N, C-alpha and C positions, 0 to 999 in steps of 0.2 A: 163604499163610496166610489161613485163613478169618476174616472180619470177624464179631464177636460181634453176634448179632441184637439189634436195639434193641426195647424193649417198644413195641407199637403204640399209637397214640393212640386212645382210646376214641371211638367213633362218636357223633356228636351225636344226641340223641334227636329223633325227628320231632315237630314242633309241631302240636297240634290245637286247635281253638277251638269252644267251644259258644256259640252266640249266643241267649241267652234274653232274655225280656221283662223280668223283675224278680226280685229275690231274695226267696225265701220259705224258711221252715225246711226244707221238703221238698226243694226244689231244691239248697240248700246241702249237704244230707245226702247226696244222690246224687253231686253233684259232688265232695264229699270222699271218697266211696268210689272214684270214678274216679281222682282224683289219688293215693290211697294204693295201690290195688290194680292199676293199670295203669302201673307205674313205667316201662315201655318208652317212654312217650310223655311229652311235656311239655304239660300241660293249661292253657289259658287260658279264663277264664269272662268272656264279653262280655255286658254287659246294656244293653238299648235304653232302659230306664226305671228310675227311682230309687224312686218312691213305689208301694208295693203297694196293693191294695184292701182291706187290713186292717192295723191298726197293730201288726204284729209287733214284738217287742223283738229286733232283730237287730243284730249287729256284723259288719262285713265280715271275712271269713275269708281271710287271705293264703294259706292252703293251696290254695285253688282259683283263685288269681291273678285276682281280679275286675278288670275294666276297665269303667268306666261311661261310656256315651255319652248319657245323659240326665239329668244331675244336676237334681234338683228336679222332674223331670216325673213325672206320674202315669200309671200303666199303664193307666188307664181311658180315656185319650185316644188310645191308640195306633191304634184302627180307626175313629176319627171322621173324616169327610170333610174338616173345616176343618184337620186336621192332616196331610192326606195329603202335601202337598209337603214339609213340615217332616220327616216320617218318610223320605221318599225321600232327601232330602239327608243324613239321618242315616245311611241305608244306604250312601251313598257314602263317608262318613267311615269307616264299619266296614269296607268293601271296601279302602280304602287302608291301614287298619291291618293287615288280613290279608295284603296284599302285602308291606308293610314287614317283617312278621315271619315271612315265608316259610312260612305256614301250609300244611300238607299235607293237612289233612282238616278239614272244617267239618260241625258240626251245627246246622241251622237250626230254631229253636224255633217252628214253625208257619208258617202262611201268611196270618194275619189282618191284617197291617199292611205298608205298602210297604217298610219298611227290611228285613224279612226276605226279601220277594220280590226285592228288588234284590240281596241276598246270594246267593240261589240263582241268580239270573241271572248274576251275576259269576262264581261257582264254575263254572258250566256253560260260559261263554265261555273259560275258562282251563283247563278240564280238570281242575279240582280236585274230588276226591270231596266231595259234600255230601248228608248224610242228613237227611230230614225228620223231626222229633222232635215228636209231638203227642198229646194225650190225647183227641182226637176219637173218638167211637164211632158205629157205623152206626145205633143206635137214636134217635140225636138228630139225624139227617140229615133234618130235617123242612121245610126252607125250601120256599117256594112261589112261583109267579109270577115276577116280575123277579128277585127274590133268588135264586131256583133257577137262573136262566139265568146270572147273574153268578157264583154259586158253582161251577157246573159249569165254566165257563170258567176261573176262577182256580185251583180246586183241581186240576183235571185238568192244567193246565199246570204247576203247582208240583210235583205228584207225578211227572209224567213228566220234568221237568227235573232232579229230584233223582236221585242215584245209587241211593238206596234209601229206606226209611221205617223208623222206630222208633215204633211205636204202644205204648200201655201195656198192652194186653190183647188178648183174642181178639176183642171187639167193635171195637176199633180196627184189628186186622188186616183184618176184614171191610170196614171203612170205606175204608182205602187200597186194597185190592183192587178195590173198586168204582170208584175213580177212576184206575185204570190201573197200580197198582204191580205189579211182578214179584214173585211169591210167593217166589222164592228170595233176594230182597232185602229181606225184611220180618222184622225182628227185635224181639222184645219188650224193651223198655227202659223200665219203669215208674219213676215216682217212688215213694218209700217213706219212712216216717217213721223216726225213730231207734228202732228196735226195742229196743236195749239199754237205753235211757233208760226205756222204758215197763215193761220186765220187772223192772229192778233199782232202781226208784225207791224211796227209803227210806221204810219204813212210817210212821216218825214224821212225815215230810213229808206223806204221804198223809193221816194223821189230822189233822194241823194245818190242811191245806187245806180238807179237808171240813168241819171246824169253822168255819172262817173263812167259808165259803160257805153255812153253814146245812144242811149235809148230816148228819143224825142217824145215828149208828152202828147203830141197830136197825131201819133201814129198807131195803126193796128200791127200786131205782131203774131207770126208763127214761130215757135221756138222748137229747137231740137236740143236735147240734153244727153250727153253720153261721150263715150271714147270715139275718136275719129279713126275707126278700123273698119275693115271690110265687111264684117257681119252686121254692122249698124246701117249699112246702105244709105249714108248720108248723101251720096250722089243722087239717089232717087229723090230725096227731100229738095235738093238744089234744082234738079231738073224739072220737078213739078212746079216749084215755085216760079221758076223762069217761064214756064209755059202759061201761068195765069197772071204774071206780073203786070202785063199791059191792061188787062181787065180789072186789076185791083190796084190801082195806083197809090192807094192809101195804105197798103200793107207792106211790111218788111219781113225778112227772115233772120232770126237770131240763132246762132249756133254756139252752144255752150259746151266746152270740152276741148280736149287736145288729143293729139295721136299722130301716128306715123303717116297718115294720109292728108295732113293739114295743107301742105303746098299743093298736092295734086287736086284736092277738092276746091281750093280757092281758084285755081286755074279753070275750073269749069264754068264759073260765073262770068257771063259776058260783061264786057267793060262798061257798058251802059247801065248795068244793074249793081255794079260793085258797091255803090253807095247805099243799096238797100239790103245788103247782106252783111250782117254784123257779127264779127267773131270776138267772143269775150275771152276765150281761153278757159282753162280749168278754174272753177270757182270753189275753193276748199272750204269756205265758210257757208254753213247751211242757210244763214240769213240771206247771203248774197243770192243764192240760188232761188230762195223763196221770193225775194224782191223781183227777180226776173219773171218769175211765174206771175206774180201779182201785177206785173207791167204788161202782160201778153194776154192772148185770146185763144190760141190754138196750140196744142202740143202735137208734133208729128213725130212718129216712131216707125220708120220703115224697115226695121230689122228683118234679116232672114230668120232669126231666132233669138228669143229672149226667155229664159226660164221664168222670170217674174217681171222685173223692171219697176222698181219703186218710184221712177219718174212719173208713172201713170197715177199712182196714188197722190204724189205731190201736186201734179197738175190738176186733177179733178178737185182736190181740197181747195186749190186757189181758184176754182171756177172755170178752168179751161175746158174747151171742147177737145177731145182726144181723136186723132186720126192714126190708127196704128195697124200693123199686120195681125192676121188672125192667129198667129202662133205665139203671140205675147201673153204670158201667163196672166198678168194683171188685167189685161184688157178683156179677158173672158169674164171677169168679175165686175169691171168698172166701166165698161163701155157697152151701152145698149145701141146696137148698130141702127142708125137712122133716127135715134131718139136723143142720145146724149154725145153722140160722135159717130165715127165711121170705121169699119174694119175692112181690109182689103188683103188680097193674097199676096205673099212675099214676092218680090221682084217684078210686080205688075205696075209699071210706070203709069200706064194709061188709066188704071184704076185709081191709083194715088192722085193723079191730076184731077180726075173727076170729083173724088172726094174733097179735096182742097178747094176746088171750085165751089162746091155746094156748101161747105161749112163757112166759107168767107163771104157768102151772100148775107147781107145784113139781117133780114128777117129770121133765116135759119140759125145764124149764130146766135141771136138772142133766145130763141127757142131752146136750142140745145144747151146753152149755158144755164139756163134755168133748170133743166132736167138733170144736170150733174148733181145738184144738191140731194135729191131723193136717192139717186144711185149710190153715192157715197154713204149716206145714212144707213141704207139697207146693208151694204157691204160691211159696215162697221159693227152692225148687229150680227150678221151671219159669220163673219170671219175675224171674230175678236180672238187675239192670240192668247189672252189670259184665260178665256172661257175654254179654248181648246187644250191648253196645258193642264188645266184643272181636270178636265175629262180623263186625260191620260193618267194623271196622278191617281184619280179614283179607280180606273181600271187596274193600276198597279197595287193598289191597296195602301198607298201612301197617305191619301186622303179618303174620307168616307162620305157616303151620300149625305148631302145637306151640309157638310162641313164647310164653313166659309161663307155660306149664302148670306148675301146682304152686305158683304164687305168688299168694296172694290167694284169697278165697273165691269169687271169680267165675271162677277159672280152670277150663278144661275141655279135654278133648283134641280133639274133633272141631270142624271149623270151621262146621258147621251150615248149609251153603249149598245143601244138597239135591243133591249131585253124583249 
């Protein structure tokens, strides 16, 4: 007599952990997509610090399973020498957590602090796949002297100790290849904003927010979003706007953010133009930031260096033309120079002025705005973070070829490892 077959027990999902520095809207957004669209694994989100460098209005999201290892600690302290031993010990606590939870795959969020480096070292010693995830890009690799020697040593060790790397874009890929990454184990896994929030934001909310911030409905706007610090070069944005203001009487400049240079930058604006330069301060609610984008026409980002700059993704999603320096990581993917925006060399006021004059010309503005749609659609296909993480999981043997195909927007058929 044959015994009736019993239903098999479901196989437990492999546990993976992402060790990040601090929660931000963009990190939470991408982790949430991982949790929803890669259901074959159980995701945990480990954070080394609690206090970000901007006062975002955030609530912990249980969907991403957050675990905090630095309650009350500022992310700005993570790479300071006097905190090195503290961070190293924190790395030890993280490693014990990974072992206790039988984690099979780790993503280390960079190499800039001892805790992350200890995690990479621990994974290597135990044969646990560990991918390095960072927004570094080749055009910001400018260290000199002793800093260059130290960086070469640390970054080369970290990249070679890791199983692979997950840069945000093509400039990040070049960066990791320079430091010894294997090309077949480099996959694009960029941060991204909540595109749906930007695209579907209620028109009534947009109008109410614009009115509250003093954005008149009959004006065109150039917007800068970011910290008011030296590297962002907001002074160039102000000077270039002032240079074209008489030719573009219907345009204003909106500056979203706060920082140590606020008063100094305000003093640069001639008295006759002060009514056309609007300072909103920091906006901690992503809906408010999105409302500003949806009420504007051009994003200007004159930074001396930006590893990535999610503001570019946000602006392009809102249909803005982007004028940015050619060192901005996101601009390399989301700005087609002369088609959907303009790129210029860092520090070149004359070039920035010419770019703003061009994109604020009515016909050019309309043409470039229309082009942004195709550029964003292409990037969302090529730089989908879920697809990138799936490829890394397959290389590590956590997922297998074809597993999960058809589930989630990040699913795709090939394993992408360059066989």
